[in-house]
C-alpha angles and dihedrals in degrees: 000000000000116000095196095139101017115079112224116183126197122188115210114263089025108106100159124086114255133182120275091245088052093052091046093055092047089049092051091052092049089049088052091051087048091053094046100042100029122236092257108037113255088235089057091048090050089050091053097046092048107039110012113118133172088278129044107228108206091213093053093047098040094108091048092049092050088054088051091049091053093052103041099136125125121290113248107235133123123244129207116230109216096174134004131019135255112296113266091214141016117267133208098239132019117200112207127200129176117194135184131183114282127211090220130028127347121222103171096105094047088051093052090045091051092051091054100037092050092055130079122230091253091052092049089061088068099042132087119186120203119191117193116200099206102176120109091219102104094191090057091047093051092049094050092048089053091051093046090046094052097044098040105030097132093053089052091048090048089055097240098109126061128174118202141179137192118212116242094245090070092062121097121236111305099178129080093018127162115287101225120177089013089280115166114257095253090052090052091050091048096051093041092051089048091057090054093046089056093046091054090047094050090046090055096048095046095106104028100088148354095261138023133206124193120216130176121237094255102057135128117207129217120239114280093359091160091062092048091051092048091049090053091050092049093048091054095050110140094021124104120247138150101186131022114191126209097176132036094218128098116291094339124124098000111154126201141175104259089230088066095054099086089052091048091048091054091046092054090049094047092055099024095131097042106078144329116301097248089059091047091051089060089056092047091052090050095047089056090052101256097125101171130056113254102203125165129215140252093038117243097208133049129198108235102169117112096188123052122233085235108085092323092280117167115264112181098166114144132180107234091196091064120117118184104186132047095009110176125165111214123238098230095189119214115290147158112249126204141157136183090213121113103259120217116230112303098338091113130173097266092066094068092056096053125090087220117104095269137109147199116246122189132175121255104313126219132217110289096024114132148190108218132200118192111188120219090230135020109268142187112232126204100181140006127193127181125184123188130188129030136240092262096039100040095158095054091088131119101269097183119019149121139220117228136175126204150198143196104058121216133178134049127297094274094048107029118153138157123258098211133035136195116209111228100183151315129269117255120196089347095303140090137185126182122186131187090031092159090062093048099043116056098188131070107263118241099166142024127191141182108220126200108224100182130025116250133194092218121086118245128239116189100197100184142354115199126189123185115194129207123199117336116250118276094020 
């Protein structure tokens, strides 16, 4: 089950087992194609030399990207399986990690442990974890495979953990690259190789699952992160997105449709020497017409490494939106949102009801002003949580306010509202959280509103409104 000393190659698009000799012949053919055609097409290299700048302007690169879109199939290279075997069936989510030897510290085993420990048995059935050992030091790779195989044997046996490696000869030139941003040569080489590492990993994972999330090799996961991710994906069904983000740090917690992975792999290879991977991902997202970041809070993944994989430099970055325990994404059922407050610029009411990192911002509210939510269908609610203000605008909170729920809707579709309301509680320090709502409210809830009970000179930011539903009525 563990191919630590036996080299097993798999060429993409080849799913059946073949003899070692047959694989060797195929690999030699592919290497020959690689030598003849070049790993990055000469035309792409020429494009980079002639037109690449510190920023990738989508208008300038539209023709190159169209060519990329038309040839977004898998890259024909051979992978070496160090542990595990090809997946017997397609999963819902693949988690990808790429790791290299660090001069100080090593967090890979802890990261893998966190993925499995923070997932239930049912969740693990829909998860595949692919670890790419991307260092050219074979002794280090062998040692890591032995450690992984010893600590996670049952996960390898169960077919949910694979360890792979791409031989050095498949990498493009990593010396003498362009010195963008005045980076030292070794820094340019490090980040350029990292782009290629990720491209190879994305390419391998393209057909393993419906969705793919990238983690770094020094990450801690929140409890039941898989269920939270699946819930978010379901909630956005029918809407267009390229990347959903579950952490605000680097290349951590970035989710993709698996069908986009081949194109993203080609993109990273095309511009591998231009800039760090997390910057390239912003351009990729924009080229596919997702202009704004779609990031969810709280974060599901936390950076835990103290030492960077680059020269062992210190890296103390932490995601202050991370919550490890009792993470639960709200349901926020479909609703119409409205307010009689004076809205500032484009910080409209809808932005407070989203789990994305946005908020509503209104000018100084007066007594009787409100923020209203009218649900499309009557619902049962188990918990409600409202947070006002932000870290940089800590005084723009609701200083005096109440949370109410209502029933008996009147009016037409454009002006529906409830006739009676029940007060659930008062805001304290700008926030409110009400639990066991279904035991405190005997009727099916049609409306919810935030009511200003005393005028204030400060403006009001409603940072998030979270609603958790229990069973639907009449079920």
